[in-house]
PDBQT receptor file of N, H, CA, C and O in Angstrom, charges set to zero:
ATOM      1  N   MET A   1     -11.640 -65.703  -9.934  1.00  0.00    +0.000 N 
ATOM      2  CA  MET A   1     -10.567 -64.917  -9.336  1.00  0.00    +0.000 C 
ATOM      3  C   MET A   1      -9.231 -65.293 -10.001  1.00  0.00    +0.000 C 
ATOM      4  O   MET A   1      -8.965 -66.465 -10.267  1.00  0.00    +0.000 OA
ATOM      5  N   LEU A   2      -8.424 -64.303 -10.254  1.00  0.00    +0.000 N 
ATOM      6  H   LEU A   2      -8.640 -63.350 -10.038  1.00  0.00    +0.000 HD
ATOM      7  CA  LEU A   2      -7.120 -64.542 -10.838  1.00  0.00    +0.000 C 
ATOM      8  C   LEU A   2      -6.186 -65.146  -9.801  1.00  0.00    +0.000 C 
ATOM      9  O   LEU A   2      -6.260 -64.783  -8.627  1.00  0.00    +0.000 OA
ATOM     10  N   PRO A   3      -5.313 -66.056 -10.205  1.00  0.00    +0.000 N 
ATOM     11  CA  PRO A   3      -4.360 -66.664  -9.258  1.00  0.00    +0.000 C 
ATOM     12  C   PRO A   3      -3.527 -65.628  -8.522  1.00  0.00    +0.000 C 
ATOM     13  O   PRO A   3      -3.247 -65.787  -7.334  1.00  0.00    +0.000 OA
ATOM     14  N   ALA A   4      -3.130 -64.574  -9.212  1.00  0.00    +0.000 N 
ATOM     15  H   ALA A   4      -3.357 -64.445 -10.178  1.00  0.00    +0.000 HD
ATOM     16  CA  ALA A   4      -2.341 -63.513  -8.588  1.00  0.00    +0.000 C 
ATOM     17  C   ALA A   4      -3.116 -62.840  -7.463  1.00  0.00    +0.000 C 
ATOM     18  O   ALA A   4      -2.556 -62.541  -6.409  1.00  0.00    +0.000 OA
ATOM     19  N   GLN A   5      -4.397 -62.605  -7.688  1.00  0.00    +0.000 N 
ATOM     20  H   GLN A   5      -4.852 -62.848  -8.545  1.00  0.00    +0.000 HD
ATOM     21  CA  GLN A   5      -5.257 -61.984  -6.668  1.00  0.00    +0.000 C 
ATOM     22  C   GLN A   5      -5.403 -62.904  -5.474  1.00  0.00    +0.000 C 
ATOM     23  O   GLN A   5      -5.375 -62.458  -4.327  1.00  0.00    +0.000 OA
ATOM     24  N   PHE A   6      -5.561 -64.196  -5.750  1.00  0.00    +0.000 N 
ATOM     25  H   PHE A   6      -5.584 -64.558  -6.682  1.00  0.00    +0.000 HD
ATOM     26  CA  PHE A   6      -5.725 -65.159  -4.683  1.00  0.00    +0.000 C 
ATOM     27  C   PHE A   6      -4.460 -65.260  -3.831  1.00  0.00    +0.000 C 
ATOM     28  O   PHE A   6      -4.529 -65.332  -2.604  1.00  0.00    +0.000 OA
ATOM     29  N   THR A   7      -3.300 -65.264  -4.501  1.00  0.00    +0.000 N 
ATOM     30  H   THR A   7      -3.244 -65.205  -5.498  1.00  0.00    +0.000 HD
ATOM     31  CA  THR A   7      -2.009 -65.316  -3.781  1.00  0.00    +0.000 C 
ATOM     32  C   THR A   7      -1.851 -64.078  -2.905  1.00  0.00    +0.000 C 
ATOM     33  O   THR A   7      -1.387 -64.174  -1.769  1.00  0.00    +0.000 OA
ATOM     34  N   LYS A   8      -2.239 -62.911  -3.434  1.00  0.00    +0.000 N 
ATOM     35  H   LYS A   8      -2.617 -62.833  -4.357  1.00  0.00    +0.000 HD
ATOM     36  CA  LYS A   8      -2.141 -61.680  -2.668  1.00  0.00    +0.000 C 
ATOM     37  C   LYS A   8      -3.033 -61.744  -1.445  1.00  0.00    +0.000 C 
ATOM     38  O   LYS A   8      -2.649 -61.314  -0.357  1.00  0.00    +0.000 OA
ATOM     39  N   LEU A   9      -4.237 -62.289  -1.633  1.00  0.00    +0.000 N 
ATOM     40  H   LEU A   9      -4.549 -62.638  -2.516  1.00  0.00    +0.000 HD
ATOM     41  CA  LEU A   9      -5.201 -62.405  -0.537  1.00  0.00    +0.000 C 
ATOM     42  C   LEU A   9      -4.641 -63.314   0.552  1.00  0.00    +0.000 C 
ATOM     43  O   LEU A   9      -4.730 -62.982   1.734  1.00  0.00    +0.000 OA
ATOM     44  N   ILE A  10      -4.069 -64.450   0.174  1.00  0.00    +0.000 N 
ATOM     45  H   ILE A  10      -3.997 -64.719  -0.786  1.00  0.00    +0.000 HD
ATOM     46  CA  ILE A  10      -3.503 -65.373   1.145  1.00  0.00    +0.000 C 
ATOM     47  C   ILE A  10      -2.361 -64.698   1.904  1.00  0.00    +0.000 C 
ATOM     48  O   ILE A  10      -2.246 -64.847   3.120  1.00  0.00    +0.000 OA
ATOM     49  N   ALA A  11      -1.530 -63.965   1.191  1.00  0.00    +0.000 N 
ATOM     50  H   ALA A  11      -1.624 -63.844   0.203  1.00  0.00    +0.000 HD
ATOM     51  CA  ALA A  11      -0.411 -63.256   1.840  1.00  0.00    +0.000 C 
ATOM     52  C   ALA A  11      -0.938 -62.274   2.888  1.00  0.00    +0.000 C 
ATOM     53  O   ALA A  11      -0.380 -62.159   3.979  1.00  0.00    +0.000 OA
ATOM     54  N   GLU A  12      -2.004 -61.578   2.550  1.00  0.00    +0.000 N 
ATOM     55  H   GLU A  12      -2.458 -61.672   1.664  1.00  0.00    +0.000 HD
ATOM     56  CA  GLU A  12      -2.610 -60.629   3.488  1.00  0.00    +0.000 C 
ATOM     57  C   GLU A  12      -3.200 -61.342   4.687  1.00  0.00    +0.000 C 
ATOM     58  O   GLU A  12      -3.097 -60.853   5.811  1.00  0.00    +0.000 OA
ATOM     59  N   LEU A  13      -3.821 -62.496   4.462  1.00  0.00    +0.000 N 
ATOM     60  H   LEU A  13      -3.905 -62.894   3.548  1.00  0.00    +0.000 HD
ATOM     61  CA  LEU A  13      -4.418 -63.251   5.557  1.00  0.00    +0.000 C 
ATOM     62  C   LEU A  13      -3.383 -63.697   6.562  1.00  0.00    +0.000 C 
ATOM     63  O   LEU A  13      -3.679 -63.815   7.751  1.00  0.00    +0.000 OA
ATOM     64  N   GLU A  14      -2.176 -63.946   6.100  1.00  0.00    +0.000 N 
ATOM     65  H   GLU A  14      -1.935 -63.851   5.134  1.00  0.00    +0.000 HD
ATOM     66  CA  GLU A  14      -1.122 -64.425   6.996  1.00  0.00    +0.000 C 
ATOM     67  C   GLU A  14      -0.734 -63.384   8.034  1.00  0.00    +0.000 C 
ATOM     68  O   GLU A  14      -0.155 -63.714   9.069  1.00  0.00    +0.000 OA
ATOM     69  N   HIS A  15      -1.056 -62.116   7.751  1.00  0.00    +0.000 N 
ATOM     70  H   HIS A  15      -1.526 -61.848   6.910  1.00  0.00    +0.000 HD
ATOM     71  CA  HIS A  15      -0.687 -61.043   8.660  1.00  0.00    +0.000 C 
ATOM     72  C   HIS A  15      -1.823 -60.707   9.644  1.00  0.00    +0.000 C 
ATOM     73  O   HIS A  15      -1.650 -59.880  10.539  1.00  0.00    +0.000 OA
ATOM     74  N   LEU A  16      -2.966 -61.347   9.471  1.00  0.00    +0.000 N 
ATOM     75  H   LEU A  16      -3.107 -62.019   8.744  1.00  0.00    +0.000 HD
ATOM     76  CA  LEU A  16      -4.079 -61.074  10.343  1.00  0.00    +0.000 C 
ATOM     77  C   LEU A  16      -4.032 -61.899  11.634  1.00  0.00    +0.000 C 
ATOM     78  O   LEU A  16      -3.392 -62.949  11.690  1.00  0.00    +0.000 OA
ATOM     79  N   THR A  17      -4.704 -61.416  12.645  1.00  0.00    +0.000 N 
ATOM     80  H   THR A  17      -5.224 -60.563  12.599  1.00  0.00    +0.000 HD
ATOM     81  CA  THR A  17      -4.821 -62.183  13.877  1.00  0.00    +0.000 C 
ATOM     82  C   THR A  17      -5.778 -63.353  13.656  1.00  0.00    +0.000 C 
ATOM     83  O   THR A  17      -6.468 -63.408  12.638  1.00  0.00    +0.000 OA
ATOM     84  N   ASP A  18      -5.821 -64.274  14.591  1.00  0.00    +0.000 N 
ATOM     85  H   ASP A  18      -5.261 -64.229  15.418  1.00  0.00    +0.000 HD
ATOM     86  CA  ASP A  18      -6.710 -65.420  14.458  1.00  0.00    +0.000 C 
ATOM     87  C   ASP A  18      -8.177 -65.005  14.311  1.00  0.00    +0.000 C 
ATOM     88  O   ASP A  18      -8.901 -65.549  13.478  1.00  0.00    +0.000 OA
ATOM     89  N   SER A  19      -8.604 -64.045  15.122  1.00  0.00    +0.000 N 
ATOM     90  H   SER A  19      -8.016 -63.603  15.800  1.00  0.00    +0.000 HD
ATOM     91  CA  SER A  19     -10.001 -63.622  15.055  1.00  0.00    +0.000 C 
ATOM     92  C   SER A  19     -10.307 -62.947  13.713  1.00  0.00    +0.000 C 
ATOM     93  O   SER A  19     -11.381 -63.145  13.145  1.00  0.00    +0.000 OA
ATOM     94  N   GLN A  20      -9.367 -62.156  13.218  1.00  0.00    +0.000 N 
ATOM     95  H   GLN A  20      -8.495 -61.995  13.680  1.00  0.00    +0.000 HD
ATOM     96  CA  GLN A  20      -9.581 -61.514  11.914  1.00  0.00    +0.000 C 
ATOM     97  C   GLN A  20      -9.622 -62.564  10.823  1.00  0.00    +0.000 C 
ATOM     98  O   GLN A  20     -10.433 -62.467   9.902  1.00  0.00    +0.000 OA
ATOM     99  N   THR A  21      -8.768 -63.557  10.910  1.00  0.00    +0.000 N 
ATOM    100  H   THR A  21      -8.109 -63.635  11.658  1.00  0.00    +0.000 HD
ATOM    101  CA  THR A  21      -8.742 -64.613   9.904  1.00  0.00    +0.000 C 
ATOM    102  C   THR A  21     -10.067 -65.360   9.883  1.00  0.00    +0.000 C 
ATOM    103  O   THR A  21     -10.599 -65.645   8.810  1.00  0.00    +0.000 OA
ATOM    104  N   ARG A  22     -10.603 -65.678  11.050  1.00  0.00    +0.000 N 
ATOM    105  H   ARG A  22     -10.171 -65.446  11.921  1.00  0.00    +0.000 HD
ATOM    106  CA  ARG A  22     -11.909 -66.367  11.094  1.00  0.00    +0.000 C 
ATOM    107  C   ARG A  22     -12.998 -65.515  10.471  1.00  0.00    +0.000 C 
ATOM    108  O   ARG A  22     -13.875 -66.031   9.779  1.00  0.00    +0.000 OA
ATOM    109  N   TYR A  23     -12.946 -64.189  10.719  1.00  0.00    +0.000 N 
ATOM    110  H   TYR A  23     -12.233 -63.770  11.282  1.00  0.00    +0.000 HD
ATOM    111  CA  TYR A  23     -13.926 -63.260  10.169  1.00  0.00    +0.000 C 
ATOM    112  C   TYR A  23     -13.829 -63.261   8.624  1.00  0.00    +0.000 C 
ATOM    113  O   TYR A  23     -14.840 -63.316   7.924  1.00  0.00    +0.000 OA
ATOM    114  N   VAL A  24     -12.598 -63.199   8.126  1.00  0.00    +0.000 N 
ATOM    115  H   VAL A  24     -11.776 -63.154   8.694  1.00  0.00    +0.000 HD
ATOM    116  CA  VAL A  24     -12.417 -63.159   6.677  1.00  0.00    +0.000 C 
ATOM    117  C   VAL A  24     -12.844 -64.482   6.060  1.00  0.00    +0.000 C 
ATOM    118  O   VAL A  24     -13.418 -64.499   4.972  1.00  0.00    +0.000 OA
ATOM    119  N   GLU A  25     -12.571 -65.589   6.741  1.00  0.00    +0.000 N 
ATOM    120  H   GLU A  25     -12.104 -65.575   7.625  1.00  0.00    +0.000 HD
ATOM    121  CA  GLU A  25     -12.992 -66.900   6.214  1.00  0.00    +0.000 C 
ATOM    122  C   GLU A  25     -14.499 -66.961   6.086  1.00  0.00    +0.000 C 
ATOM    123  O   GLU A  25     -15.017 -67.567   5.148  1.00  0.00    +0.000 OA
ATOM    124  N   LYS A  26     -15.222 -66.336   7.028  1.00  0.00    +0.000 N 
ATOM    125  H   LYS A  26     -14.802 -65.844   7.791  1.00  0.00    +0.000 HD
ATOM    126  CA  LYS A  26     -16.679 -66.304   6.931  1.00  0.00    +0.000 C 
ATOM    127  C   LYS A  26     -17.095 -65.500   5.707  1.00  0.00    +0.000 C 
ATOM    128  O   LYS A  26     -18.023 -65.875   4.990  1.00  0.00    +0.000 OA
ATOM    129  N   LEU A  27     -16.392 -64.379   5.474  1.00  0.00    +0.000 N 
ATOM    130  H   LEU A  27     -15.638 -64.074   6.057  1.00  0.00    +0.000 HD
ATOM    131  CA  LEU A  27     -16.695 -63.546   4.302  1.00  0.00    +0.000 C 
ATOM    132  C   LEU A  27     -16.465 -64.309   3.011  1.00  0.00    +0.000 C 
ATOM    133  O   LEU A  27     -17.239 -64.183   2.061  1.00  0.00    +0.000 OA
ATOM    134  N   LEU A  28     -15.405 -65.097   2.976  1.00  0.00    +0.000 N 
ATOM    135  H   LEU A  28     -14.777 -65.199   3.747  1.00  0.00    +0.000 HD
ATOM    136  CA  LEU A  28     -15.051 -65.809   1.777  1.00  0.00    +0.000 C 
ATOM    137  C   LEU A  28     -16.113 -66.848   1.394  1.00  0.00    +0.000 C 
ATOM    138  O   LEU A  28     -16.177 -67.281   0.243  1.00  0.00    +0.000 OA
ATOM    139  N   LYS A  29     -16.933 -67.239   2.350  1.00  0.00    +0.000 N 
ATOM    140  H   LYS A  29     -16.881 -66.887   3.285  1.00  0.00    +0.000 HD
ATOM    141  CA  LYS A  29     -17.984 -68.212   2.065  1.00  0.00    +0.000 C 
ATOM    142  C   LYS A  29     -19.192 -67.548   1.405  1.00  0.00    +0.000 C 
ATOM    143  O   LYS A  29     -20.079 -68.231   0.891  1.00  0.00    +0.000 OA
ATOM    144  N   GLY A  30     -19.222 -66.210   1.423  1.00  0.00    +0.000 N 
ATOM    145  H   GLY A  30     -18.502 -65.655   1.840  1.00  0.00    +0.000 HD
ATOM    146  CA  GLY A  30     -20.314 -65.464   0.780  1.00  0.00    +0.000 C 
ATOM    147  C   GLY A  30     -20.156 -65.508  -0.737  1.00  0.00    +0.000 C 
ATOM    148  O   GLY A  30     -19.114 -65.918  -1.249  1.00  0.00    +0.000 OA
ATOM    149  N   THR A  31     -21.198 -65.083  -1.450  1.00  0.00    +0.000 N 
ATOM    150  H   THR A  31     -22.044 -64.750  -1.034  1.00  0.00    +0.000 HD
ATOM    151  CA  THR A  31     -21.176 -65.196  -2.900  1.00  0.00    +0.000 C 
ATOM    152  C   THR A  31     -20.246 -64.151  -3.521  1.00  0.00    +0.000 C 
ATOM    153  O   THR A  31     -19.385 -64.494  -4.331  1.00  0.00    +0.000 OA
ATOM    154  N   ASP A  32     -20.413 -62.890  -3.149  1.00  0.00    +0.000 N 
ATOM    155  H   ASP A  32     -21.112 -62.611  -2.490  1.00  0.00    +0.000 HD
ATOM    156  CA  ASP A  32     -19.635 -61.820  -3.773  1.00  0.00    +0.000 C 
ATOM    157  C   ASP A  32     -18.551 -61.267  -2.856  1.00  0.00    +0.000 C 
ATOM    158  O   ASP A  32     -17.866 -60.305  -3.205  1.00  0.00    +0.000 OA
ATOM    159  N   SER A  33     -18.399 -61.872  -1.690  1.00  0.00    +0.000 N 
ATOM    160  H   SER A  33     -18.955 -62.653  -1.406  1.00  0.00    +0.000 HD
ATOM    161  CA  SER A  33     -17.493 -61.308  -0.699  1.00  0.00    +0.000 C 
ATOM    162  C   SER A  33     -16.055 -61.294  -1.175  1.00  0.00    +0.000 C 
ATOM    163  O   SER A  33     -15.312 -60.364  -0.861  1.00  0.00    +0.000 OA
ATOM    164  N   VAL A  34     -15.645 -62.307  -1.925  1.00  0.00    +0.000 N 
ATOM    165  H   VAL A  34     -16.249 -63.063  -2.180  1.00  0.00    +0.000 HD
ATOM    166  CA  VAL A  34     -14.263 -62.384  -2.341  1.00  0.00    +0.000 C 
ATOM    167  C   VAL A  34     -13.912 -61.207  -3.256  1.00  0.00    +0.000 C 
ATOM    168  O   VAL A  34     -12.885 -60.559  -3.053  1.00  0.00    +0.000 OA
ATOM    169  N   SER A  35     -14.735 -60.926  -4.245  1.00  0.00    +0.000 N 
ATOM    170  H   SER A  35     -15.569 -61.453  -4.410  1.00  0.00    +0.000 HD
ATOM    171  CA  SER A  35     -14.424 -59.857  -5.160  1.00  0.00    +0.000 C 
ATOM    172  C   SER A  35     -14.521 -58.503  -4.447  1.00  0.00    +0.000 C 
ATOM    173  O   SER A  35     -13.749 -57.598  -4.763  1.00  0.00    +0.000 OA
ATOM    174  N   GLN A  36     -15.433 -58.343  -3.510  1.00  0.00    +0.000 N 
ATOM    175  H   GLN A  36     -16.060 -59.078  -3.253  1.00  0.00    +0.000 HD
ATOM    176  CA  GLN A  36     -15.539 -57.115  -2.747  1.00  0.00    +0.000 C 
ATOM    177  C   GLN A  36     -14.290 -56.896  -1.894  1.00  0.00    +0.000 C 
ATOM    178  O   GLN A  36     -13.792 -55.776  -1.776  1.00  0.00    +0.000 OA
ATOM    179  N   LEU A  37     -13.793 -57.985  -1.301  1.00  0.00    +0.000 N 
ATOM    180  H   LEU A  37     -14.197 -58.895  -1.397  1.00  0.00    +0.000 HD
ATOM    181  CA  LEU A  37     -12.630 -57.896  -0.439  1.00  0.00    +0.000 C 
ATOM    182  C   LEU A  37     -11.410 -57.444  -1.231  1.00  0.00    +0.000 C 
ATOM    183  O   LEU A  37     -10.604 -56.650  -0.747  1.00  0.00    +0.000 OA
ATOM    184  N   ILE A  38     -11.282 -57.953  -2.449  1.00  0.00    +0.000 N 
ATOM    185  H   ILE A  38     -11.937 -58.598  -2.843  1.00  0.00    +0.000 HD
ATOM    186  CA  ILE A  38     -10.104 -57.629  -3.258  1.00  0.00    +0.000 C 
ATOM    187  C   ILE A  38     -10.160 -56.195  -3.750  1.00  0.00    +0.000 C 
ATOM    188  O   ILE A  38      -9.129 -55.524  -3.813  1.00  0.00    +0.000 OA
ATOM    189  N   THR A  39     -11.351 -55.710  -4.101  1.00  0.00    +0.000 N 
ATOM    190  H   THR A  39     -12.188 -56.255  -4.050  1.00  0.00    +0.000 HD
ATOM    191  CA  THR A  39     -11.452 -54.379  -4.695  1.00  0.00    +0.000 C 
ATOM    192  C   THR A  39     -11.433 -53.278  -3.651  1.00  0.00    +0.000 C 
ATOM    193  O   THR A  39     -11.208 -52.121  -4.004  1.00  0.00    +0.000 OA
ATOM    194  N   GLU A  40     -11.657 -53.584  -2.396  1.00  0.00    +0.000 N 
ATOM    195  H   GLU A  40     -11.839 -54.524  -2.110  1.00  0.00    +0.000 HD
ATOM    196  CA  GLU A  40     -11.677 -52.549  -1.351  1.00  0.00    +0.000 C 
ATOM    197  C   GLU A  40     -10.282 -52.143  -0.963  1.00  0.00    +0.000 C 
ATOM    198  O   GLU A  40     -10.107 -51.284  -0.099  1.00  0.00    +0.000 OA
TER     199      GLU A  40
């Protein structure tokens, strides 16, 4: 993952609620979830 993409992802996570953040953190533990999350 490019640093710019990671920074953008973190910025987006800051705007999520606690439950959404926990859900996304679970996704990030998946193999391809990170790239899917960025491209969607």
